[in-house]
TIVO-2410 file (N, C-alpha, C; in nm, 3 decimals):
# residues 152
REC num residu      c1      c2      c3 atome chaine
REC   1      M  -0.817  11.174  -2.333     N      A
REC   1      M  -0.947  11.114  -2.359    CA      A
REC   1      M  -1.019  11.196  -2.465     C      A
REC   2      L  -1.084  11.125  -2.555     N      A
REC   2      L  -1.162  11.187  -2.661    CA      A
REC   2      L  -1.299  11.227  -2.608     C      A
REC   3      T  -1.342  11.349  -2.637     N      A
REC   3      T  -1.476  11.394  -2.602    CA      A
REC   3      T  -1.552  11.421  -2.731     C      A
REC   4      I  -1.660  11.347  -2.751     N      A
REC   4      I  -1.748  11.366  -2.865    CA      A
REC   4      I  -1.858  11.460  -2.818     C      A
REC   5      T  -1.881  11.566  -2.892     N      A
REC   5      T  -1.964  11.674  -2.840    CA      A
REC   5      T  -2.108  11.675  -2.889     C      A
REC   6      S  -2.143  11.585  -2.982     N      A
REC   6      S  -2.281  11.586  -3.033    CA      A
REC   6      S  -2.313  11.455  -3.103     C      A
REC   7      P  -2.441  11.427  -3.119     N      A
REC   7      P  -2.479  11.308  -3.196    CA      A
REC   7      P  -2.425  11.314  -3.339     C      A
REC   8      E  -2.422  11.433  -3.396     N      A
REC   8      E  -2.373  11.447  -3.533    CA      A
REC   8      E  -2.224  11.410  -3.544     C      A
REC   9      E  -2.150  11.443  -3.441     N      A
REC   9      E  -2.006  11.413  -3.442    CA      A
REC   9      E  -1.980  11.263  -3.436     C      A
REC  10      L  -2.073  11.186  -3.380     N      A
REC  10      L  -2.055  11.041  -3.374    CA      A
REC  10      L  -2.026  10.985  -3.513     C      A
REC  11      N  -2.105  11.029  -3.612     N      A
REC  11      N  -2.090  10.976  -3.748    CA      A
REC  11      N  -1.953  11.005  -3.807     C      A
REC  12      A  -1.890  11.113  -3.766     N      A
REC  12      A  -1.757  11.147  -3.817    CA      A
REC  12      A  -1.652  11.045  -3.773     C      A
REC  13      W  -1.681  10.968  -3.668     N      A
REC  13      W  -1.586  10.870  -3.616    CA      A
REC  13      W  -1.602  10.731  -3.675     C      A
REC  14      V  -1.706  10.708  -3.754     N      A
REC  14      V  -1.729  10.575  -3.812    CA      A
REC  14      V  -1.609  10.538  -3.899     C      A
REC  15      G  -1.557  10.417  -3.873     N      A
REC  15      G  -1.442  10.367  -3.947    CA      A
REC  15      G  -1.308  10.413  -3.895     C      A
REC  16      K  -1.308  10.490  -3.787     N      A
REC  16      K  -1.184  10.545  -3.733    CA      A
REC  16      K  -1.152  10.487  -3.596     C      A
REC  17      E  -1.022  10.485  -3.567     N      A
REC  17      E  -0.979  10.443  -3.434    CA      A
REC  17      E  -1.007  10.554  -3.334     C      A
REC  18      L  -1.074  10.518  -3.225     N      A
REC  18      L  -1.107  10.613  -3.119    CA      A
REC  18      L  -0.992  10.629  -3.020     C      A
REC  19      G  -0.911  10.525  -3.006     N      A
REC  19      G  -0.798  10.533  -2.914    CA      A
REC  19      G  -0.757  10.398  -2.860     C      A
REC  20      V  -0.650  10.402  -2.780     N      A
REC  20      V  -0.592  10.284  -2.718    CA      A
REC  20      V  -0.569  10.315  -2.571     C      A
REC  21      T  -0.605  10.223  -2.484     N      A
REC  21      T  -0.587  10.243  -2.339    CA      A
REC  21      T  -0.442  10.220  -2.298     C      A
REC  22      E  -0.415  10.251  -2.173     N      A
REC  22      E  -0.289  10.214  -2.112    CA      A
REC  22      E  -0.292  10.063  -2.084     C      A
REC  23      W  -0.175  10.005  -2.068     N      A
REC  23      W  -0.166   9.863  -2.030    CA      A
REC  23      W  -0.215   9.846  -1.886     C      A
REC  24      M  -0.281   9.736  -1.859     N      A
REC  24      M  -0.320   9.702  -1.722    CA      A
REC  24      M  -0.288   9.555  -1.696     C      A
REC  25      T  -0.253   9.526  -1.572     N      A
REC  25      T  -0.219   9.390  -1.532    CA      A
REC  25      T  -0.345   9.316  -1.489     C      A
REC  26      V  -0.360   9.195  -1.540     N      A
REC  26      V  -0.469   9.107  -1.498    CA      A
REC  26      V  -0.410   9.015  -1.391     C      A
REC  27      S  -0.426   9.057  -1.267     N      A
REC  27      S  -0.364   8.985  -1.155    CA      A
REC  27      S  -0.442   8.859  -1.119     C      A
REC  28      Q  -0.373   8.770  -1.048     N      A
REC  28      Q  -0.441   8.651  -0.998    CA      A
REC  28      Q  -0.552   8.691  -0.902     C      A
REC  29      A  -0.532   8.797  -0.826     N      A
REC  29      A  -0.637   8.845  -0.734    CA      A
REC  29      A  -0.763   8.884  -0.812     C      A
REC  30      R  -0.747   8.951  -0.926     N      A
REC  30      R  -0.863   8.989  -1.009    CA      A
REC  30      R  -0.931   8.863  -1.063     C      A
REC  31      I  -0.851   8.765  -1.107     N      A
REC  31      I  -0.907   8.639  -1.157    CA      A
REC  31      I  -0.986   8.570  -1.047     C      A
REC  32      D  -0.931   8.566  -0.927     N      A
REC  32      D  -1.000   8.503  -0.814    CA      A
REC  32      D  -1.130   8.577  -0.779     C      A
REC  33      Q  -1.127   8.709  -0.783     N      A
REC  33      Q  -1.248   8.788  -0.757    CA      A
REC  33      Q  -1.355   8.761  -0.862     C      A
REC  34      F  -1.314   8.748  -0.987     N      A
REC  34      F  -1.409   8.718  -1.094    CA      A
REC  34      F  -1.469   8.579  -1.073     C      A
REC  35      A  -1.387   8.483  -1.034     N      A
REC  35      A  -1.438   8.348  -1.004    CA      A
REC  35      A  -1.541   8.354  -0.892     C      A
REC  36      E  -1.510   8.431  -0.790     N      A
REC  36      E  -1.603   8.445  -0.677    CA      A
REC  36      E  -1.733   8.510  -0.722     C      A
REC  37      A  -1.725   8.612  -0.804     N      A
REC  37      A  -1.845   8.684  -0.849    CA      A
REC  37      A  -1.932   8.599  -0.941     C      A
REC  38      T  -1.870   8.512  -1.021     N      A
REC  38      T  -1.945   8.437  -1.121    CA      A
REC  38      T  -1.970   8.291  -1.085     C      A
REC  39      G  -1.898   8.241  -0.985     N      A
REC  39      G  -1.911   8.100  -0.950    CA      A
REC  39      G  -1.835   8.008  -1.043     C      A
REC  40      D  -1.749   8.063  -1.126     N      A
REC  40      D  -1.669   7.983  -1.220    CA      A
REC  40      D  -1.532   7.958  -1.159     C      A
REC  41      F  -1.521   7.844  -1.090     N      A
REC  41      F  -1.397   7.810  -1.019    CA      A
REC  41      F  -1.317   7.702  -1.092     C      A
REC  42      Q  -1.330   7.694  -1.225     N      A
REC  42      Q  -1.254   7.597  -1.301    CA      A
REC  42      Q  -1.106   7.607  -1.264     C      A
REC  43      W  -1.043   7.493  -1.243     N      A
REC  43      W  -0.906   7.490  -1.190    CA      A
REC  43      W  -0.807   7.570  -1.274     C      A
REC  44      I  -0.827   7.577  -1.404     N      A
REC  44      I  -0.731   7.647  -1.490    CA      A
REC  44      I  -0.724   7.797  -1.458     C      A
REC  45      H  -0.825   7.846  -1.387     N      A
REC  45      H  -0.828   7.987  -1.349    CA      A
REC  45      H  -0.779   8.011  -1.206     C      A
REC  46      V  -0.808   7.918  -1.116     N      A
REC  46      V  -0.787   7.949  -0.973    CA      A
REC  46      V  -0.691   7.856  -0.898     C      A
REC  47      D  -0.659   7.741  -0.953     N      A
REC  47      D  -0.570   7.648  -0.883    CA      A
REC  47      D  -0.428   7.662  -0.940     C      A
REC  48      R  -0.350   7.746  -0.874     N      A
REC  48      R  -0.216   7.779  -0.925    CA      A
REC  48      R  -0.126   7.656  -0.938     C      A
REC  49      E  -0.127   7.570  -0.838     N      A
REC  49      E  -0.039   7.453  -0.839    CA      A
REC  49      E  -0.079   7.354  -0.949     C      A
REC  50      R  -0.206   7.324  -0.959     N      A
REC  50      R  -0.252   7.232  -1.063    CA      A
REC  50      R  -0.228   7.291  -1.202     C      A
REC  51      A  -0.257   7.419  -1.218     N      A
REC  51      A  -0.236   7.483  -1.348    CA      A
REC  51      A  -0.088   7.481  -1.386     C      A
REC  52      K  -0.001   7.496  -1.288     N      A
REC  52      K   0.142   7.491  -1.315    CA      A
REC  52      K   0.183   7.352  -1.363     C      A
REC  53      R   0.121   7.249  -1.305     N      A
REC  53      R   0.153   7.110  -1.341    CA      A
REC  53      R   0.085   7.065  -1.470     C      A
REC  54      E  -0.045   7.099  -1.488     N      A
REC  54      E  -0.125   7.035  -1.591    CA      A
REC  54      E  -0.168   7.125  -1.707     C      A
REC  55      S  -0.165   7.254  -1.688     N      A
REC  55      S  -0.213   7.344  -1.793    CA      A
REC  55      S  -0.113   7.355  -1.907     C      A
REC  56      P  -0.161   7.358  -2.030     N      A
REC  56      P  -0.069   7.381  -2.143    CA      A
REC  56      P  -0.012   7.523  -2.144     C      A
REC  57      F  -0.064   7.609  -2.055     N      A
REC  57      F  -0.020   7.749  -2.050    CA      A
REC  57      F   0.083   7.773  -1.939     C      A
REC  58      G   0.113   7.671  -1.859     N      A
REC  58      G   0.216   7.683  -1.757    CA      A
REC  58      G   0.172   7.754  -1.630     C      A
REC  59      G   0.044   7.783  -1.619     N      A
REC  59      G  -0.009   7.851  -1.501    CA      A
REC  59      G  -0.154   7.888  -1.524     C      A
REC  60      T  -0.209   7.961  -1.431     N      A
REC  60      T  -0.350   8.000  -1.442    CA      A
REC  60      T  -0.367   8.105  -1.552     C      A
REC  61      I  -0.490   8.109  -1.603     N      A
REC  61      I  -0.527   8.208  -1.705    CA      A
REC  61      I  -0.658   8.275  -1.663     C      A
REC  62      A  -0.678   8.394  -1.713     N      A
REC  62      A  -0.802   8.467  -1.687    CA      A
REC  62      A  -0.918   8.401  -1.760     C      A
REC  63      H  -1.036   8.412  -1.702     N      A
REC  63      H  -1.158   8.369  -1.769    CA      A
REC  63      H  -1.174   8.453  -1.896     C      A
REC  64      G  -1.223   8.393  -2.002     N      A
REC  64      G  -1.251   8.470  -2.122    CA      A
REC  64      G  -1.349   8.583  -2.094     C      A
REC  65      H  -1.451   8.553  -2.013     N      A
REC  65      H  -1.550   8.656  -1.983    CA      A
REC  65      H  -1.494   8.766  -1.892     C      A
REC  66      L  -1.390   8.735  -1.816     N      A
REC  66      L  -1.322   8.842  -1.741    CA      A
REC  66      L  -1.255   8.938  -1.841     C      A
REC  67      T  -1.187   8.882  -1.938     N      A
REC  67      T  -1.124   8.965  -2.041    CA      A
REC  67      T  -1.229   9.052  -2.109     C      A
REC  68      L  -1.341   8.993  -2.145     N      A
REC  68      L  -1.449   9.066  -2.211    CA      A
REC  68      L  -1.506   9.174  -2.119     C      A
REC  69      S  -1.513   9.146  -1.990     N      A
REC  69      S  -1.573   9.241  -1.896    CA      A
REC  69      S  -1.490   9.367  -1.876     C      A
REC  70      L  -1.369   9.370  -1.927     N      A
REC  70      L  -1.284   9.489  -1.917    CA      A
REC  70      L  -1.327   9.598  -2.014     C      A
REC  71      I  -1.412   9.564  -2.112     N      A
REC  71      I  -1.450   9.660  -2.215    CA      A
REC  71      I  -1.509   9.789  -2.158     C      A
REC  72      P  -1.607   9.785  -2.066     N      A
REC  72      P  -1.660   9.912  -2.015    CA      A
REC  72      P  -1.554  10.000  -1.948     C      A
REC  73      M  -1.465   9.939  -1.872     N      A
REC  73      M  -1.359  10.015  -1.806    CA      A
REC  73      M  -1.266  10.077  -1.912     C      A
REC  74      F  -1.231   9.998  -2.012     N      A
REC  74      F  -1.146  10.049  -2.119    CA      A
REC  74      F  -1.216  10.161  -2.196     C      A
REC  75      K  -1.344  10.143  -2.225     N      A
REC  75      K  -1.420  10.246  -2.299    CA      A
REC  75      K  -1.413  10.379  -2.226     C      A
REC  76      D  -1.427  10.375  -2.093     N      A
REC  76      D  -1.424  10.498  -2.014    CA      A
REC  76      D  -1.287  10.566  -2.016     C      A
REC  77      Q  -1.183  10.494  -2.053     N      A
REC  77      Q  -1.050  10.553  -2.068    CA      A
REC  77      Q  -1.031  10.613  -2.207     C      A
REC  78      I  -1.116  10.575  -2.302     N      A
REC  78      I  -1.098  10.615  -2.442    CA      A
REC  78      I  -1.181  10.737  -2.479     C      A
REC  79      Y  -1.313  10.729  -2.453     N      A
REC  79      Y  -1.397  10.840  -2.499    CA      A
REC  79      Y  -1.520  10.858  -2.411     C      A
REC  80      T  -1.573  10.980  -2.422     N      A
REC  80      T  -1.697  11.016  -2.357    CA      A
REC  80      T  -1.780  11.095  -2.458     C      A
REC  81      I  -1.911  11.094  -2.438     N      A
REC  81      I  -2.001  11.167  -2.527    CA      A
REC  81      I  -2.079  11.266  -2.442     C      A
REC  82      E  -2.064  11.394  -2.472     N      A
REC  82      E  -2.134  11.498  -2.396    CA      A
REC  82      E  -2.285  11.491  -2.421     C      A
REC  83      G  -2.361  11.520  -2.318     N      A
REC  83      G  -2.506  11.529  -2.330    CA      A
REC  83      G  -2.580  11.397  -2.324     C      A
REC  84      V  -2.511  11.288  -2.299     N      A
REC  84      V  -2.577  11.157  -2.292    CA      A
REC  84      V  -2.644  11.141  -2.156     C      A
REC  85      K  -2.774  11.112  -2.158     N      A
REC  85      K  -2.849  11.088  -2.033    CA      A
REC  85      K  -2.825  10.948  -1.980     C      A
REC  86      A  -2.808  10.853  -2.072     N      A
REC  86      A  -2.785  10.714  -2.031    CA      A
REC  86      A  -2.715  10.638  -2.143     C      A
REC  87      G  -2.634  10.543  -2.103     N      A
REC  87      G  -2.573  10.449  -2.196    CA      A
REC  87      G  -2.612  10.309  -2.154     C      A
REC  88      I  -2.656  10.229  -2.249     N      A
REC  88      I  -2.708  10.096  -2.218    CA      A
REC  88      I  -2.631   9.991  -2.297     C      A
REC  89      N  -2.584   9.888  -2.227     N      A
REC  89      N  -2.519   9.775  -2.292    CA      A
REC  89      N  -2.625   9.706  -2.377     C      A
REC  90      Y  -2.600   9.695  -2.506     N      A
REC  90      Y  -2.696   9.638  -2.600    CA      A
REC  90      Y  -2.656   9.500  -2.648     C      A
REC  91      G  -2.538   9.453  -2.603     N      A
REC  91      G  -2.493   9.318  -2.639    CA      A
REC  91      G  -2.372   9.320  -2.729     C      A
REC  92      L  -2.355   9.208  -2.798     N      A
REC  92      L  -2.239   9.188  -2.885    CA      A
REC  92      L  -2.285   9.136  -3.020     C      A
REC  93      N  -2.221   9.183  -3.125     N      A
REC  93      N  -2.240   9.120  -3.256    CA      A
REC  93      N  -2.154   8.995  -3.266     C      A
REC  94      S  -2.033   9.005  -3.211     N      A
REC  94      S  -1.940   8.892  -3.218    CA      A
REC  94      S  -1.837   8.905  -3.107     C      A
REC  95      C  -1.778   8.793  -3.075     N      A
REC  95      C  -1.671   8.790  -2.975    CA      A
REC  95      C  -1.588   8.665  -2.998     C      A
REC  96      R  -1.458   8.684  -3.006     N      A
REC  96      R  -1.366   8.571  -3.019    CA      A
REC  96      R  -1.252   8.588  -2.921     C      A
REC  97      F  -1.219   8.478  -2.853     N      A
REC  97      F  -1.104   8.475  -2.762    CA      A
REC  97      F  -0.990   8.406  -2.838     C      A
REC  98      L  -0.888   8.480  -2.874     N      A
REC  98      L  -0.785   8.430  -2.963    CA      A
REC  98      L  -0.657   8.386  -2.894     C      A
REC  99      A  -0.634   8.436  -2.774     N      A
REC  99      A  -0.514   8.397  -2.699    CA      A
REC  99      A  -0.547   8.402  -2.550     C      A
REC 100      P  -0.498   8.304  -2.473     N      A
REC 100      P  -0.524   8.306  -2.329    CA      A
REC 100      P  -0.447   8.420  -2.262     C      A
REC 101      V  -0.505   8.472  -2.154     N      A
REC 101      V  -0.442   8.579  -2.076    CA      A
REC 101      V  -0.388   8.517  -1.947     C      A
REC 102      P  -0.257   8.492  -1.940     N      A
REC 102      P  -0.200   8.435  -1.818    CA      A
REC 102      P  -0.214   8.532  -1.701     C      A
REC 103      A  -0.224   8.477  -1.582     N      A
REC 103      A  -0.225   8.561  -1.462    CA      A
REC 103      A  -0.102   8.650  -1.464     C      A
REC 104      D  -0.123   8.776  -1.431     N      A
REC 104      D  -0.020   8.880  -1.424    CA      A
REC 104      D   0.027   8.930  -1.561     C      A
REC 105      A  -0.043   8.889  -1.667     N      A
REC 105      A  -0.014   8.945  -1.800    CA      A
REC 105      A  -0.075   9.085  -1.809     C      A
REC 106      R  -0.030   9.161  -1.908     N      A
REC 106      R  -0.083   9.295  -1.929    CA      A
REC 106      R  -0.163   9.300  -2.059     C      A
REC 107      V  -0.275   9.370  -2.051     N      A
REC 107      V  -0.364   9.385  -2.166    CA      A
REC 107      V  -0.400   9.533  -2.182     C      A
REC 108      R  -0.447   9.566  -2.301     N      A
REC 108      R  -0.500   9.700  -2.326    CA      A
REC 108      R  -0.608   9.689  -2.432     C      A
REC 109      G  -0.691   9.793  -2.441     N      A
REC 109      G  -0.801   9.794  -2.536    CA      A
REC 109      G  -0.779   9.893  -2.648     C      A
REC 110      R  -0.810   9.852  -2.770     N      A
REC 110      R  -0.802   9.938  -2.888    CA      A
REC 110      R  -0.943   9.945  -2.947     C      A
REC 111      F  -0.995  10.067  -2.962     N      A
REC 111      F  -1.135  10.087  -3.003    CA      A
REC 111      F  -1.144  10.150  -3.142     C      A
REC 112      V  -1.232  10.094  -3.225     N      A
REC 112      V  -1.267  10.150  -3.355    CA      A
REC 112      V  -1.419  10.162  -3.360     C      A
REC 113      M  -1.468  10.278  -3.401     N      A
REC 113      M  -1.614  10.297  -3.418    CA      A
REC 113      M  -1.653  10.233  -3.550     C      A
REC 114      K  -1.729  10.124  -3.543     N      A
REC 114      K  -1.770  10.052  -3.664    CA      A
REC 114      K  -1.894  10.113  -3.728     C      A
REC 115      S  -1.991  10.150  -3.645     N      A
REC 115      S  -2.114  10.207  -3.702    CA      A
REC 115      S  -2.190  10.286  -3.597     C      A
REC 116      V  -2.275  10.376  -3.648     N      A
REC 116      V  -2.368  10.454  -3.566    CA      A
REC 116      V  -2.502  10.451  -3.639     C      A
REC 117      Q  -2.606  10.406  -3.569     N      A
REC 117      Q  -2.739  10.401  -3.629    CA      A
REC 117      Q  -2.836  10.477  -3.540     C      A
REC 118      Q  -2.907  10.572  -3.598     N      A
REC 118      Q  -3.010  10.642  -3.522    CA      A
REC 118      Q  -3.129  10.548  -3.509     C      A
REC 119      K  -3.178  10.531  -3.388     N      A
REC 119      K  -3.286  10.437  -3.360    CA      A
REC 119      K  -3.409  10.507  -3.305     C      A
REC 120      G  -3.425  10.633  -3.336     N      A
REC 120      G  -3.537  10.710  -3.286    CA      A
REC 120      G  -3.486  10.843  -3.236     C      A
REC 121      E  -3.576  10.924  -3.190     N      A
REC 121      E  -3.541  11.057  -3.141    CA      A
REC 121      E  -3.445  11.047  -3.022     C      A
REC 122      G  -3.322  11.096  -3.043     N      A
REC 122      G  -3.225  11.100  -2.934    CA      A
REC 122      G  -3.166  10.966  -2.897     C      A
REC 123      R  -3.186  10.862  -2.980     N      A
REC 123      R  -3.133  10.728  -2.950    CA      A
REC 123      R  -3.041  10.683  -3.063     C      A
REC 124      Y  -2.921  10.641  -3.025     N      A
REC 124      Y  -2.822  10.598  -3.123    CA      A
REC 124      Y  -2.760  10.466  -3.079     C      A
REC 125      L  -2.754  10.372  -3.172     N      A
REC 125      L  -2.690  10.244  -3.147    CA      A
REC 125      L  -2.548  10.250  -3.202     C      A
REC 126      L  -2.451  10.236  -3.112     N      A
REC 126      L  -2.310  10.241  -3.149    CA      A
REC 126      L  -2.254  10.099  -3.153     C      A
REC 127      C  -2.173  10.072  -3.254     N      A
REC 127      C  -2.101   9.945  -3.262    CA      A
REC 127      C  -1.952   9.977  -3.262     C      A
REC 128      N  -1.885   9.931  -3.158     N      A
REC 128      N  -1.740   9.948  -3.148    CA      A
REC 128      N  -1.673   9.812  -3.167     C      A
REC 129      E  -1.565   9.811  -3.246     N      A
REC 129      E  -1.480   9.693  -3.250    CA      A
REC 129      E  -1.370   9.715  -3.148     C      A
REC 130      I  -1.360   9.622  -3.054     N      A
REC 130      I  -1.259   9.632  -2.950    CA      A
REC 130      I  -1.162   9.516  -2.965     C      A
REC 131      T  -1.036   9.551  -2.975     N      A
REC 131      T  -0.931   9.450  -2.976    CA      A
REC 131      T  -0.861   9.460  -2.841     C      A
REC 132      I  -0.866   9.352  -2.766     N      A
REC 132      I  -0.794   9.349  -2.638    CA      A
REC 132      I  -0.660   9.283  -2.666     C      A
REC 133      E  -0.559   9.369  -2.668     N      A
REC 133      E  -0.424   9.325  -2.700    CA      A
REC 133      E  -0.355   9.268  -2.577     C      A
REC 134      L  -0.273   9.168  -2.601     N      A
REC 134      L  -0.199   9.099  -2.496    CA      A
REC 134      L  -0.051   9.130  -2.515     C      A
REC 135      E   0.008   9.195  -2.417     N      A
REC 135      E   0.148   9.236  -2.428    CA      A
REC 135      E   0.237   9.115  -2.457     C      A
REC 136      G   0.322   9.129  -2.559     N      A
REC 136      G   0.416   9.023  -2.594    CA      A
REC 136      G   0.359   8.913  -2.681     C      A
REC 137      S   0.234   8.926  -2.721     N      A
REC 137      S   0.169   8.823  -2.803    CA      A
REC 137      S   0.140   8.878  -2.942     C      A
REC 138      E   0.162   8.794  -3.043     N      A
REC 138      E   0.126   8.834  -3.179    CA      A
REC 138      E  -0.026   8.836  -3.196     C      A
REC 139      K  -0.094   8.749  -3.121     N      A
REC 139      K  -0.240   8.742  -3.129    CA      A
REC 139      K  -0.302   8.825  -3.018     C      A
REC 140      P  -0.414   8.891  -3.047     N      A
REC 140      P  -0.486   8.958  -2.938    CA      A
REC 140      P  -0.554   8.856  -2.848     C      A
REC 141      A  -0.583   8.896  -2.727     N      A
REC 141      A  -0.657   8.809  -2.636    CA      A
REC 141      A  -0.802   8.795  -2.682     C      A
REC 142      C  -0.859   8.904  -2.734     N      A
REC 142      C  -1.000   8.905  -2.768    CA      A
REC 142      C  -1.027   9.011  -2.874     C      A
REC 143      I  -1.118   8.979  -2.964     N      A
REC 143      I  -1.174   9.079  -3.056    CA      A
REC 143      I  -1.325   9.069  -3.044     C      A
REC 144      A  -1.389   9.181  -3.017     N      A
REC 144      A  -1.534   9.183  -2.998    CA      A
REC 144      A  -1.596   9.303  -3.067     C      A
REC 145      E  -1.717   9.284  -3.117     N      A
REC 145      E  -1.799   9.395  -3.163    CA      A
REC 145      E  -1.905   9.418  -3.055     C      A
REC 146      S  -1.890   9.528  -2.986     N      A
REC 146      S  -1.976   9.560  -2.873    CA      A
REC 146      S  -2.077   9.666  -2.913     C      A
REC 147      L  -2.202   9.649  -2.870     N      A
REC 147      L  -2.310   9.740  -2.903    CA      A
REC 147      L  -2.351   9.818  -2.779     C      A
REC 148      G  -2.373   9.946  -2.797     N      A
REC 148      G  -2.422  10.030  -2.689    CA      A
REC 148      G  -2.524  10.129  -2.741     C      A
REC 149      M  -2.632  10.144  -2.669     N      A
REC 149      M  -2.734  10.243  -2.702    CA      A
REC 149      M  -2.710  10.366  -2.617     C      A
REC 150      V  -2.697  10.481  -2.681     N      A
REC 150      V  -2.683  10.606  -2.605    CA      A
REC 150      V  -2.809  10.688  -2.623     C      A
REC 151      L  -2.854  10.748  -2.513     N      A
REC 151      L  -2.976  10.828  -2.511    CA      A
REC 151      L  -2.942  10.972  -2.479     C      A
REC 152      F  -2.980  11.061  -2.569     N      A
REC 152      F  -2.955  11.204  -2.550    CA      A
REC 152      F  -3.079  11.270  -2.495     C      A
***
């Protein structure tokens, strides 16, 4: 795991890859838990038999927002910043879902620091480009520009 030791060091990472996570399996159990948490029970995600019969993907797939929600977990596997009092989700500049994630497929996150902007004393807005790669696929599952405010 990468440890960034100061606000000044953040700028040294702009335009560089921060790292790549290990592969993780997106199980049907995780998909079902996400459906339960969000109330999104669309059949393509949770009805295995119907998805097997009717889905163009041959089975259930993860919710796009489930794939997106893996970003904080992946970030914690990639890097940490010493001295941060708080980190706040600031939203997204962009997000595209480019390939479906079938149940039991494996994904991983690849992080690039796109920009760092000082927003006041001890406040920095970070923009990371995250590519969520799908094992065995030429296309990634998702590419997102995620924003986070860190407070020193």
